[in-house]
C-alpha positions in Angstrom: -1.0 -15.9 -23.3 -1.5 -13.8 -20.3 1.1 -14.6 -17.8 -0.2 -16.2 -14.5 -0.1 -14.0 -11.3 1.3 -15.5 -8.3 -1.0 -15.6 -5.5 1.5 -13.6 -3.3 1.8 -10.7 -5.7 -2.2 -10.7 -5.7 -1.8 -10.7 -1.9 0.5 -7.8 -1.9 -1.6 -5.6 -4.5 -4.5 -6.2 -2.2 -2.7 -5.0 0.8 -1.5 -1.9 -1.1 -5.0 -1.3 -2.2 -6.3 -1.7 1.4 -3.4 0.7 2.8 -4.3 3.3 0.2 -7.8 3.1 0.9 -7.3 3.4 4.6 -5.3 6.6 3.9 -7.9 7.9 1.6 -10.7 7.4 3.9 -8.9 8.7 6.9 -7.9 12.0 5.1 -11.6 12.4 3.9 -12.6 11.8 7.4 -10.2 14.3 9.2 -10.9 16.9 6.8 -14.5 16.5 7.3 -14.4 16.3 11.2 -11.8 18.5 12.0 -12.2 21.0 9.0 -8.4 20.5 8.3 -6.8 21.1 4.9 -6.3 18.0 2.7 -2.6 18.4 3.3 -2.9 18.3 6.9 -5.6 15.6 7.0 -3.3 13.8 4.8 -0.3 14.4 7.0 -2.0 13.3 10.3 -3.9 10.1 9.0 -0.2 9.0 7.7 1.4 9.9 11.0 -1.3 7.9 13.0 -1.3 5.0 10.5 2.6 4.5 11.1 1.8 5.1 14.9 4.2 8.2 14.9 1.5 10.3 16.3 1.3 14.0 16.2 -1.1 16.8 17.2 -4.5 15.8 18.7 -7.9 16.4 17.2 -10.1 19.0 19.1 -13.5 17.3 18.5 -14.6 14.2 20.1 -15.6 12.7 16.8 -12.1 13.4 15.5 -10.6 11.7 18.7 -13.1 8.6 18.1 -12.0 8.7 14.1 -8.3 8.7 15.2 -9.3 5.6 17.3 -10.3 3.8 14.5 -8.1 5.0 11.8 -5.0 4.0 14.2 -6.5 0.4 14.8 -7.5 -0.3 11.4 -4.4 1.3 9.7 -1.9 -0.3 12.1 -3.5 -3.5 11.1 -3.4 -3.0 7.4 0.0 -1.3 7.4 1.2 -4.7 9.4 -0.3 -6.9 6.7 1.2 -5.0 4.1 4.6 -5.1 5.4 4.2 -8.9 6.1 3.1 -9.4 2.4 6.0 -7.4 1.2 8.3 -9.4 3.1 6.7 -12.7 2.2 7.0 -11.7 -1.2 10.8 -10.9 -1.1 11.7 -13.9 0.9 9.9 -16.3 -1.2 12.1 -15.0 -4.1 8.9 -13.8 -6.3 10.7 -10.3 -6.1 13.9 -11.8 -8.0 11.7 -13.8 -10.4 9.6 -10.7 -11.3 13.0 -8.8 -12.1 14.3 -11.8 -14.2 11.1 -12.2 -16.1 11.1 -8.5 -17.1 15.1 -8.7 -18.1 14.2 -11.7 -20.4 11.0 -9.8 -21.9 13.2 -6.8 -22.7 16.2 -9.1 -24.3 13.6 -11.1 -26.4 11.9 -7.5 -27.4 15.2 -6.2 -28.8 16.1 -9.3 -30.8 15.4 -8.9 -34.6 15.9 -11.6 -37.2 15.6 -14.5 -34.6 13.0 -17.0 -34.0 12.1 -18.5 -30.7 11.2 -22.2 -31.0 
């Protein structure tokens, strides 16, 4: 029987997927528009999504891309943090650790029957 995934953990997985997507798309965009290395484009994307900021793009298209990445990225980052905080506050994280610990204990048992 497959364990039921709580709504909140699905929400957390979706939020993390969205955040990774923004970082990936932002990196590809900066690498293409500004002709930066992949690492520089990734660094700039992460710096802007977290609103730390750093060097400025030189091209007008790069500046528009920065505006888009900051707006979308910050929204997605905020959603991800709030989903994580909700997951922890509602106790799902502790439940997940407890279930994992119990599964390990049951897996180590030999010669026992669970009724």
